[in-house]
C-alpha positions as CSV (number, residue, x, y, z in Angstrom):
1,M,-85.6,65.6,9.9
2,S,-82.9,64.4,12.4
3,E,-79.4,64.0,11.3
4,R,-78.4,60.3,10.6
5,R,-76.0,59.1,13.3
6,I,-75.5,55.4,12.4
7,A,-73.9,54.3,9.2
8,V,-72.2,51.2,7.8
9,L,-68.4,51.5,7.9
10,P,-66.6,51.5,4.6
11,E,-65.1,48.2,3.8
12,G,-61.5,49.4,4.1
13,I,-62.0,50.7,7.6
14,A,-63.9,47.6,8.7
15,N,-61.0,45.5,7.4
16,K,-58.5,47.5,9.3
17,I,-60.5,47.1,12.5
18,A,-60.9,43.4,12.0
19,A,-57.2,43.1,11.2
20,G,-56.5,44.6,14.6
21,E,-58.1,41.6,16.2
22,V,-56.4,38.9,14.1
23,I,-53.0,40.6,13.3
24,Q,-51.4,42.1,16.3
25,R,-47.7,41.8,15.3
26,P,-45.5,39.9,12.8
27,A,-45.8,36.7,14.8
28,S,-49.6,36.8,14.1
29,V,-48.9,36.8,10.4
30,I,-46.5,33.9,10.7
31,K,-49.1,31.9,12.7
32,E,-51.8,32.4,10.1
33,L,-49.6,31.6,7.1
34,L,-48.1,28.5,8.7
35,E,-51.6,27.2,9.6
36,N,-52.7,27.7,6.0
37,S,-49.7,25.8,4.7
38,L,-50.4,22.9,7.1
39,D,-54.1,22.8,6.0
40,A,-52.9,22.7,2.4
41,G,-51.1,19.5,3.1
42,A,-47.5,20.8,3.0
43,T,-44.7,18.4,3.8
44,S,-42.0,21.1,3.6
45,V,-42.1,24.8,4.7
46,V,-39.6,27.5,4.6
47,V,-40.1,30.7,6.7
48,V,-38.0,33.8,6.0
49,V,-38.2,37.0,8.0
50,K,-36.3,40.3,8.0
51,E,-36.1,42.7,10.9
52,G,-38.2,40.5,13.1
53,G,-40.9,40.3,10.4
54,K,-41.4,44.1,10.3
55,K,-39.8,44.4,6.9
56,L,-40.5,41.0,5.4
57,I,-42.4,37.8,6.2
58,Q,-42.3,35.0,3.6
59,V,-43.7,31.5,3.9
60,T,-43.1,29.0,1.1
61,D,-44.7,25.5,1.1
62,D,-45.2,22.5,-1.2
63,G,-49.0,22.2,-0.5
64,I,-51.7,21.6,-3.1
65,G,-51.7,25.2,-4.3
66,M,-54.7,27.1,-5.9
67,D,-56.1,28.1,-9.2
68,E,-56.6,31.8,-10.2
69,R,-60.2,32.0,-8.9
70,D,-59.4,30.5,-5.5
71,A,-56.2,32.6,-5.2
72,V,-58.1,35.9,-5.7
73,T,-61.1,34.8,-3.6
74,S,-58.9,33.9,-0.7
75,F,-58.2,37.6,0.0
76,L,-61.9,38.3,0.5
77,R,-63.3,38.4,4.1
78,H,-64.9,35.2,5.3
79,A,-63.7,33.3,2.2
80,T,-62.7,29.8,3.3
81,S,-62.5,26.2,2.1
82,K,-62.6,24.8,5.6
83,I,-66.3,25.0,6.4
84,A,-69.5,25.2,4.5
85,T,-72.3,24.3,7.0
86,Y,-73.0,24.8,10.6
87,D,-72.3,21.2,11.3
88,D,-68.7,21.7,10.0
89,L,-68.3,24.4,12.6
90,Q,-69.2,21.9,15.3
91,A,-66.4,19.5,14.4
92,I,-63.4,21.7,13.2
93,Q,-60.4,19.6,12.3
94,T,-58.4,22.2,10.4
95,F,-56.2,24.9,11.7
96,G,-57.9,27.8,9.9
97,F,-61.6,28.1,9.3
98,R,-62.7,31.7,9.7
99,G,-61.5,33.1,6.3
100,E,-60.1,36.2,8.0
101,A,-56.3,35.7,7.8
102,L,-55.4,36.8,4.3
103,A,-58.0,39.5,4.2
104,S,-56.7,40.9,7.5
105,I,-53.1,40.7,6.4
106,A,-53.8,42.3,3.1
107,A,-55.6,45.2,4.8
108,V,-52.4,46.3,6.6
109,A,-49.5,45.2,4.5
110,Q,-48.1,44.8,1.0
111,V,-48.9,41.2,0.0
112,S,-47.8,39.0,-2.8
113,M,-49.0,35.4,-3.4
114,K,-47.5,33.0,-5.9
115,T,-49.3,29.6,-6.1
116,R,-49.5,26.6,-8.4
117,R,-51.4,23.4,-8.5
118,E,-49.8,20.2,-9.8
119,E,-52.0,20.2,-13.0
120,D,-51.4,23.9,-13.9
121,E,-48.8,24.9,-16.4
122,A,-47.9,28.2,-14.6
123,A,-48.3,29.7,-11.2
124,V,-50.8,32.4,-10.4
125,V,-49.3,35.6,-8.9
126,V,-51.6,37.9,-6.9
127,K,-50.4,41.2,-5.5
128,I,-52.5,43.5,-3.3
129,E,-51.7,46.5,-1.1
130,G,-54.0,47.7,1.6
131,E,-57.4,48.7,0.1
132,G,-56.2,48.4,-3.6
133,D,-57.6,45.8,-6.0
134,P,-55.6,42.6,-6.6
135,R,-53.3,42.5,-9.6
136,V,-53.0,39.0,-11.3
137,T,-50.1,37.8,-13.4
138,R,-48.4,34.4,-14.2
139,E,-45.0,33.0,-13.4
140,G,-43.3,29.7,-13.3
141,R,-42.8,27.7,-10.0
142,E,-43.2,24.2,-8.6
143,R,-46.4,23.1,-6.9
144,G,-47.2,24.9,-3.7
145,T,-47.6,28.5,-2.5
146,T,-45.4,31.4,-1.5
147,I,-46.8,34.4,0.4
148,S,-44.7,37.4,1.0
149,V,-45.8,40.1,3.4
150,Q,-43.8,43.4,3.3
151,N,-43.9,46.5,5.5
152,L,-46.5,45.4,8.0
153,F,-48.8,48.2,9.1
154,F,-47.4,50.5,6.4
155,N,-50.8,52.2,6.1
156,V,-51.6,52.2,9.9
157,P,-48.8,54.2,11.4
158,A,-50.3,54.1,14.9
159,R,-50.1,50.3,14.9
160,R,-46.6,50.2,13.5
161,K,-45.4,52.6,16.1
162,F,-46.4,50.2,18.8
163,L,-44.4,47.3,17.4
164,K,-41.5,46.4,19.7
165,S,-37.8,46.2,18.9
166,V,-36.5,43.8,16.2
167,A,-35.2,41.4,18.9
168,T,-38.6,41.3,20.7
169,E,-40.6,40.8,17.5
170,F,-38.1,38.1,16.4
171,H,-38.6,36.3,19.8
172,H,-42.4,36.2,19.2
173,V,-41.9,35.0,15.6
174,Y,-39.5,32.3,16.8
175,D,-42.2,31.1,19.3
176,E,-44.7,30.6,16.5
177,V,-42.3,28.7,14.3
178,H,-41.1,26.8,17.3
179,H,-44.7,25.6,18.1
180,V,-45.1,24.2,14.6
181,A,-41.6,22.6,14.7
182,I,-42.6,20.7,17.9
183,S,-46.2,19.7,16.9
184,K,-45.5,18.6,13.3
185,Q,-42.6,16.2,13.4
186,D,-43.3,14.9,9.9
187,L,-42.8,18.4,8.5
188,A,-39.5,19.5,7.0
189,L,-39.1,23.0,8.3
190,Q,-36.5,25.7,7.6
191,F,-36.4,29.1,9.4
192,V,-34.2,31.9,8.1
193,S,-33.9,35.3,9.8
194,D,-32.0,38.2,8.2
195,D,-30.2,35.7,5.9
196,E,-29.1,33.5,8.8
197,T,-30.5,29.9,9.1
198,I,-31.9,29.5,12.6
199,F,-32.8,25.8,12.1
200,H,-33.3,23.4,9.3
201,L,-35.3,20.4,10.5
202,R,-35.9,17.1,8.7
203,P,-39.0,14.9,9.3
204,G,-38.6,12.4,12.0
205,S,-39.9,11.0,15.3
206,L,-41.1,13.2,18.2
207,E,-38.0,12.2,20.2
208,Q,-35.7,13.2,17.4
209,R,-37.5,16.5,16.9
210,L,-37.2,17.3,20.6
211,L,-33.5,16.5,20.5
212,D,-33.1,18.9,17.5
213,V,-35.2,21.7,19.1
214,F,-34.2,21.5,22.7
215,G,-30.8,19.7,22.7
216,Q,-29.5,16.6,24.5
217,R,-29.2,18.2,27.9
218,Q,-32.8,19.3,28.1
219,F,-34.1,16.2,26.5
220,D,-32.4,14.1,29.2
221,A,-34.4,16.0,31.8
222,L,-37.7,15.0,30.4
223,L,-40.0,12.1,31.4
224,P,-42.4,10.5,28.8
225,M,-46.0,10.3,29.8
226,E,-49.2,8.8,28.2
227,E,-52.8,8.5,29.2
228,S,-55.8,7.3,27.2
229,N,-59.5,7.0,28.0
230,E,-62.9,7.8,26.4
231,L,-62.5,11.6,27.0
232,V,-59.0,12.3,25.9
233,K,-55.7,10.7,24.7
234,V,-52.7,12.4,26.1
235,H,-49.0,11.9,25.4
236,G,-45.9,13.9,25.6
237,Y,-43.2,14.8,28.1
238,I,-42.9,16.5,31.5
239,G,-39.8,17.9,33.1
240,K,-38.1,16.1,36.1
241,P,-38.7,18.0,39.4
242,G,-35.3,19.5,39.2
243,F,-35.9,20.9,35.7
244,G,-37.8,24.0,36.7
245,H,-37.8,27.4,35.0
246,K,-38.4,30.9,36.2
247,T,-40.9,31.6,33.4
248,R,-43.8,29.8,31.7
249,Q,-42.0,29.8,28.4
250,H,-41.4,26.1,28.4
251,Q,-45.0,25.0,28.6
252,F,-46.7,23.6,25.5
253,V,-50.2,22.2,25.0
254,F,-51.3,21.0,21.6
255,L,-55.0,20.3,21.1
256,N,-55.6,18.1,18.0
257,G,-52.3,19.6,16.7
258,R,-53.2,23.2,17.5
259,F,-51.1,25.1,20.1
260,I,-53.4,26.5,22.8
261,I,-53.2,28.2,26.1
262,N,-55.5,26.8,28.8
263,R,-55.5,27.6,32.5
264,T,-57.3,24.4,33.5
265,I,-54.7,22.2,31.9
266,N,-51.8,24.3,33.2
267,H,-53.2,24.2,36.8
268,A,-53.7,20.5,36.5
269,V,-50.0,20.1,35.8
270,Y,-49.0,22.6,38.5
271,S,-51.1,20.7,41.1
272,A,-49.0,17.6,40.5
273,Y,-45.7,19.5,41.0
274,E,-47.0,21.5,44.0
275,H,-44.5,20.1,46.5
276,L,-41.7,19.5,44.1
277,L,-40.7,23.0,42.9
278,D,-39.7,26.2,44.7
279,K,-42.0,29.1,44.7
280,G,-41.7,31.1,41.5
281,T,-40.5,28.1,39.6
282,F,-42.5,26.6,36.8
283,P,-42.4,23.0,35.4
284,F,-41.6,22.1,31.8
285,F,-44.4,20.2,30.0
286,L,-45.2,19.3,26.5
287,L,-48.6,17.7,26.1
288,F,-50.5,16.5,23.0
289,L,-54.2,16.1,23.5
290,K,-56.5,14.3,21.1
291,I,-60.2,15.0,21.8
292,D,-63.3,14.5,19.7
293,P,-63.6,17.9,17.9
294,R,-67.3,17.9,18.8
295,R,-66.4,18.1,22.5
296,V,-64.2,21.2,22.0
297,D,-64.9,24.8,20.9
298,V,-61.9,26.4,19.4
299,N,-63.9,29.4,18.1
300,V,-63.5,31.5,21.3
301,H,-60.5,33.6,20.5
302,P,-59.7,35.8,17.5
303,S,-56.2,34.1,17.2
304,K,-57.6,30.6,18.1
305,L,-55.3,30.4,21.1
306,E,-58.0,29.3,23.5
307,A,-60.4,26.4,23.6
308,K,-63.4,25.4,25.7
309,F,-64.1,21.8,26.7
310,D,-67.4,20.2,27.5
311,D,-65.9,18.5,30.5
312,E,-63.1,20.6,31.9
313,Q,-63.3,19.0,35.4
314,G,-62.9,15.6,34.0
315,L,-60.0,16.7,31.8
316,Y,-58.4,18.4,34.9
317,R,-58.6,15.1,36.9
318,I,-57.2,13.0,34.1
319,I,-54.2,15.2,33.4
320,A,-53.4,15.8,37.0
321,S,-53.5,12.1,37.7
322,A,-51.4,11.2,34.7
323,V,-48.7,13.7,35.6
324,R,-48.6,12.5,39.2
325,R,-48.3,8.9,38.1
326,C,-45.4,9.9,35.8
327,L,-43.7,11.8,38.5
328,S,-44.0,8.8,40.8
329,E,-41.4,7.1,38.7
330,A,-38.9,9.9,39.2
331,G,-37.4,12.1,41.8
332,A,-34.8,11.4,44.4
333,V,-33.0,13.0,47.3
334,P,-31.1,16.0,46.0
335,A,-27.4,15.5,45.8
336,L,-25.1,18.2,47.1
337,T,-22.0,18.9,45.2
338,L,-19.5,21.3,46.7
339,G,-19.4,23.7,43.7
340,G,-18.7,23.2,40.0
341,N,-20.5,20.7,37.7
342,E,-18.5,17.7,38.7
343,G,-19.2,15.0,41.2
344,E,-22.0,12.5,41.2
345,P,-25.3,14.0,40.3
346,G,-28.4,12.2,41.2
347,A,-29.6,10.5,44.3
348,I,-28.9,8.3,47.3
349,G,-30.9,5.6,45.6
350,L,-34.0,6.5,47.4
351,R,-37.2,7.2,45.6
352,F,-40.5,8.8,46.5
353,T,-44.0,8.7,45.3
354,P,-45.4,12.2,45.2
355,R,-49.1,12.0,46.1
356,Q,-51.7,14.6,46.6
357,F,-54.6,14.2,48.9
358,S,-58.4,14.2,48.5
359,W,-60.9,15.2,51.1
360,P,-63.7,12.6,51.8
361,Q,-67.0,13.7,53.2
362,E,-66.8,14.5,56.9
363,D,-68.6,12.1,59.3
364,F,-66.8,13.4,62.4
365,T,-66.2,9.9,63.6
366,R,-63.9,10.2,66.6
367,P,-61.5,7.6,68.2
368,P,-61.8,6.7,71.9
369,S,-60.8,9.5,74.2
370,A,-59.9,9.9,77.8
371,P,-60.5,12.8,80.2
372,G,-57.9,15.3,81.2
373,G,-56.1,15.5,77.9
374,L,-55.0,11.9,78.0
375,R,-54.6,9.8,74.8
376,V,-55.9,6.3,74.1
377,D,-53.4,4.1,72.2
378,T,-55.6,2.9,69.3
379,A,-53.6,-0.3,69.0
380,T,-53.5,-1.4,72.6
381,G,-56.3,0.6,74.3
382,E,-53.8,1.8,76.8
383,I,-54.3,5.3,78.2
384,L,-51.2,7.5,77.7
385,P,-50.4,11.0,78.8
386,S,-50.2,13.6,76.0
387,G,-46.9,15.2,76.9
388,T,-45.9,18.6,75.7
389,S,-42.2,18.4,75.1
390,I,-40.7,18.1,71.7
391,A,-39.7,14.5,72.3
392,A,-43.2,13.6,73.4
393,R,-44.7,15.3,70.3
394,L,-42.3,13.5,68.0
395,L,-42.9,10.1,69.6
396,S,-46.7,10.5,69.5
397,D,-48.3,7.2,68.6
398,E,-50.6,9.1,66.3
399,S,-47.9,9.2,63.6
400,R,-46.8,5.6,64.0
401,Q,-47.7,2.3,62.2
402,D,-51.3,2.3,63.5
403,R,-52.2,5.3,61.5
404,P,-54.9,5.0,58.8
405,P,-53.8,5.3,55.2
406,I,-54.0,8.6,53.4
407,V,-56.6,8.8,50.7
408,G,-55.0,9.4,47.3
409,I,-56.2,10.8,44.1
410,P,-57.9,8.2,41.9
411,G,-55.6,6.8,39.3
412,V,-52.4,7.1,41.4
413,D,-50.9,3.8,42.5
414,S,-51.1,4.1,46.3
415,S,-49.9,0.6,46.9
416,R,-46.3,1.2,46.0
417,E,-44.0,1.4,48.9
418,T,-41.5,4.2,49.2
419,E,-37.9,3.1,49.5
420,K,-36.3,4.4,52.7
421,P,-32.9,4.3,54.3
422,D,-32.3,1.6,56.8
423,L,-32.3,3.7,60.0
424,S,-30.8,0.8,62.0
425,E,-27.6,1.4,60.1
426,I,-27.3,4.9,61.4
427,S,-24.9,4.8,64.4
428,L,-23.9,8.4,64.6
429,L,-26.1,11.5,64.7
430,W,-25.1,15.1,65.3
431,Q,-27.1,18.3,65.5
432,L,-25.3,21.2,63.7
433,H,-26.0,24.7,65.1
434,N,-29.3,23.4,66.5
435,K,-30.6,23.5,62.9
436,Y,-29.4,20.5,60.9
437,I,-29.2,16.8,61.7
438,L,-26.1,15.1,60.3
439,S,-25.8,11.4,59.9
440,Q,-23.3,8.9,58.4
441,I,-25.0,6.7,55.8
442,R,-23.7,3.8,53.7
443,N,-22.4,5.9,50.8
444,G,-21.7,9.3,52.4
445,L,-23.3,11.9,54.6
446,M,-27.0,12.7,55.0
447,I,-28.1,16.2,56.1
448,V,-31.6,16.8,57.3
449,D,-33.2,20.2,57.9
450,Q,-35.0,19.6,61.3
451,H,-37.7,22.3,60.8
452,V,-38.9,21.3,57.4
453,A,-38.6,17.6,58.3
454,H,-41.0,18.1,61.2
455,E,-43.1,20.3,59.0
456,R,-43.6,17.4,56.6
457,V,-44.5,15.0,59.4
458,L,-47.1,17.5,60.8
459,Y,-48.5,18.3,57.4
460,E,-49.2,14.7,56.6
461,R,-50.6,14.2,60.1
462,A,-53.0,17.1,59.6
463,V,-54.0,15.8,56.2
464,R,-54.7,12.4,57.8
465,R,-56.9,14.0,60.4
466,F,-58.9,15.8,57.7
467,S,-59.1,12.6,55.6
468,T,-60.4,10.4,58.5
469,A,-62.2,13.1,60.5
470,M,-60.4,11.7,63.6
471,R,-60.0,14.4,66.2
472,N,-57.3,14.3,68.9
473,T,-57.2,17.1,71.4
474,Q,-55.4,17.8,74.6
475,Q,-57.5,19.9,77.0
476,V,-55.7,22.9,78.6
477,L,-55.9,23.3,82.3
478,F,-56.8,27.0,82.1
479,P,-58.7,28.0,78.9
480,R,-57.3,31.1,77.4
481,P,-59.4,33.9,75.9
482,L,-58.1,35.2,72.6
483,E,-59.2,38.6,71.1
484,L,-58.7,38.9,67.4
485,P,-59.0,41.6,64.8
486,A,-62.4,41.6,63.1
487,D,-61.1,40.1,59.8
488,D,-59.2,37.3,61.6
489,F,-62.2,36.6,63.8
490,G,-64.4,36.2,60.7
491,L,-61.8,34.0,59.0
492,L,-61.5,31.8,62.1
493,S,-65.2,31.5,62.3
494,E,-65.2,30.3,58.7
495,L,-62.4,27.8,59.3
496,L,-63.6,26.7,62.7
497,P,-64.8,23.2,61.6
498,H,-61.4,22.5,60.1
499,F,-59.6,23.8,63.2
500,V,-61.7,21.3,65.2
501,L,-60.5,18.4,63.0
502,L,-56.9,19.5,63.5
503,G,-57.4,19.1,67.3
504,F,-58.3,22.6,68.4
505,D,-61.2,23.1,70.9
506,I,-62.2,26.8,70.3
507,N,-65.5,28.4,71.2
508,P,-66.9,31.9,70.8
509,F,-66.4,34.2,73.8
510,G,-67.9,37.5,73.1
511,R,-67.3,40.1,70.4
512,N,-64.3,39.2,68.2
513,T,-63.0,36.9,71.1
514,V,-62.7,33.1,71.3
515,L,-61.8,30.8,74.2
516,V,-59.1,28.2,73.4
517,E,-59.9,25.2,75.6
518,G,-57.9,22.5,73.8
519,L,-55.0,22.1,71.5
520,P,-53.6,19.4,69.1
521,P,-50.9,17.2,70.8
522,D,-48.4,18.8,68.4
523,V,-48.8,22.3,70.0
524,R,-47.1,23.3,73.2
525,V,-49.5,24.4,75.9
526,G,-49.0,28.1,76.5
527,A,-48.6,28.9,72.8
528,E,-52.3,29.1,72.2
529,E,-52.5,32.7,71.1
530,K,-49.3,32.7,69.0
531,I,-50.1,29.5,67.2
532,V,-53.7,30.5,66.2
533,T,-52.8,34.0,65.1
534,E,-49.8,32.7,63.1
535,I,-51.8,30.0,61.4
536,L,-54.4,32.6,60.3
537,G,-51.7,34.9,59.1
538,L,-49.9,32.3,57.1
539,Y,-53.2,31.0,55.7
540,K,-54.0,34.4,54.3
541,E,-50.5,34.8,52.9
542,N,-50.7,31.4,51.1
543,R,-54.1,32.3,49.7
544,Q,-52.6,35.3,48.0
545,H,-50.4,33.1,45.8
546,G,-53.5,31.6,44.0
547,P,-56.4,29.3,44.5
548,M,-55.7,26.6,47.1
549,D,-57.7,23.9,48.7
550,V,-58.9,25.2,52.1
551,R,-57.8,22.2,54.0
552,D,-54.4,21.8,52.2
553,N,-53.7,25.5,52.9
554,L,-54.7,25.1,56.6
555,A,-52.6,21.9,56.9
556,K,-49.5,23.7,55.5
557,S,-50.1,26.7,57.7
558,F,-50.5,24.5,60.8
559,A,-47.4,22.4,60.0
560,C,-45.2,25.4,59.4
561,R,-46.2,27.2,62.6
562,S,-46.2,24.1,64.8
563,A,-43.0,22.5,63.7
564,I,-39.8,22.6,65.8
565,K,-37.7,25.6,64.8
566,A,-34.1,26.2,63.7
567,G,-32.4,26.8,67.0
568,D,-34.3,24.1,69.0
569,P,-31.8,21.7,70.6
570,L,-32.7,18.0,70.1
571,S,-31.5,15.0,72.0
572,E,-30.3,11.9,70.2
573,Q,-33.6,10.2,70.9
574,E,-35.5,13.1,69.5
575,M,-33.4,13.2,66.4
576,R,-33.8,9.4,65.8
577,S,-37.6,9.7,66.4
578,L,-37.8,12.6,63.9
579,L,-35.9,10.7,61.2
580,A,-38.1,7.6,61.8
581,Q,-41.3,9.6,61.4
582,L,-40.0,11.5,58.4
583,F,-39.2,8.4,56.4
584,E,-42.7,7.0,57.2
585,T,-44.3,10.0,55.4
586,E,-45.5,9.8,51.8
587,M,-42.9,12.2,50.5
588,P,-39.9,12.5,52.9
589,Y,-37.7,14.6,50.7
590,V,-39.6,17.7,50.0
591,C,-41.5,20.0,52.5
592,P,-45.1,21.0,51.8
593,H,-43.8,24.3,50.2
594,G,-41.3,22.6,47.9
595,R,-38.1,23.1,49.9
596,P,-35.7,20.1,50.1
597,I,-35.6,18.3,53.4
598,V,-32.7,15.9,52.8
599,L,-29.4,16.4,51.1
600,R,-26.5,14.1,50.9
601,I,-22.8,14.4,50.1
602,S,-21.4,11.2,48.5
603,I,-18.2,9.7,49.8
604,G,-16.9,10.1,46.2
605,E,-17.5,13.8,46.3
606,L,-15.7,14.1,49.6
607,D,-12.7,12.1,48.3
608,R,-12.6,14.2,45.2
609,R,-12.5,17.4,47.2
610,F,-9.8,16.1,49.5
611,G,-7.7,14.9,46.5
612,R,-7.9,11.2,47.5
613,T,-7.2,8.8,44.7
614,D,-7.3,5.5,46.6
């Protein structure tokens, strides 16, 4: 007879294994106990921790309480009052529902529960340690429940050894209490750590709660937003473009009151900020989503931190559009103060509408063309030479008033005009170190980075070519063969239809070699090899930062490599032309990669620096 190899685990070991999924650190205990208090209808909660929760976690609420039978049963695995049938599981509206929290906590800690209902004369006290049986006594207390958890992982030394420092564990505990503080504005909440009150919040409005939690300075940097349709109701706040952070810590999404982490929602918000934040900077956002529970699955993560939606693409579009529309009411030219926190923060009074772009189906409709690299003026029908100098490229009619509109994301108001400076008022222009354009304006000095300004112009021009499938190419007199590494040749072959729309005329010419026969008007003849290889290189570099739309990535790469460079001298006519085209773009104040294009120093700031009082 063969030796038996498969056996059912003892209940104590099974509970410890299960506890490893649900209870990872003191913050996990806090989360589960707070959710139980909220499900019990608590209007006031007090959280007390010692040594970051490693020594003591205590949560006291004024909820409905339990009788003796329910109090003892609540420590059994899969004991819950939240669901009874499969249909209940399909429309969960409570925070807890699995019946694993108290059983998992009791398996790895010393736990005491004191609970009383309104109609009971005394409170039930249940004490349990690890695998031991519960001990039940009676004491006096008001209605509600207090659960104390001491010496977490006292019977699992390996798990306790992997807990971090007190400061680190406190940080995670704070995050959990912080989430409840934000999401439940009608809850009185007190948080005490090592006998020090961290905060004591009274019930109030969302605005008041955010002021209490974040402070006036951060609250002033937030923009309210709201969106409602048949799929989702969204409200909350997003940070102004200048209110970026170096970490994702200030990002909050609450689904039907539950804090969740969802990449789809996060990416939808990021997409709206794409051109407004520096690389490595993350936006602040606080979003409350209300969705029919039947359209959401919150049972996909042991700690209930994730959720699946039946229409993630629809949710992505709605949130991205709502954030863009909110941002369209904000943002201005960055103001430059010469050190310190004084001066006039804010803007020149100009506003922009940050818009993203969608890509319609290609029909490859082409405008009239002329032989020999000549251009046809679409407004007059006049045949014009496609010059190759910087001035000719900047003055190209393709970027003037006859251009077709850019197709915007649905839901974004594309009719709103962007306020722009009156360029006719600019009488003086200087080029500083062949890098910056300086101009006197009505209330101070405007400084423009010529490279990123031209990059913005070329980026939107490339986007427009993609959107309209209108090709404009200047043929080169002597086609140039270009040999590429195998991987670059493969990438170029993949992107060739998009290169064609940009204005390139490139054809295969043997193994890993192409023949460049035409270029966009924005590219100097003779730079064929350099521009193609640099675009491919930058395209691959951009792709490493995360998923990007192919055409958007290519438009950015093309614009960056084709724009005039720092060090290129410009005539006054070229500077004026560049400024005119810049302020005809959809977003003249930020380059495609998020760098500022325009800065200004107010006359008040200059007066202050020179000590003028008149």
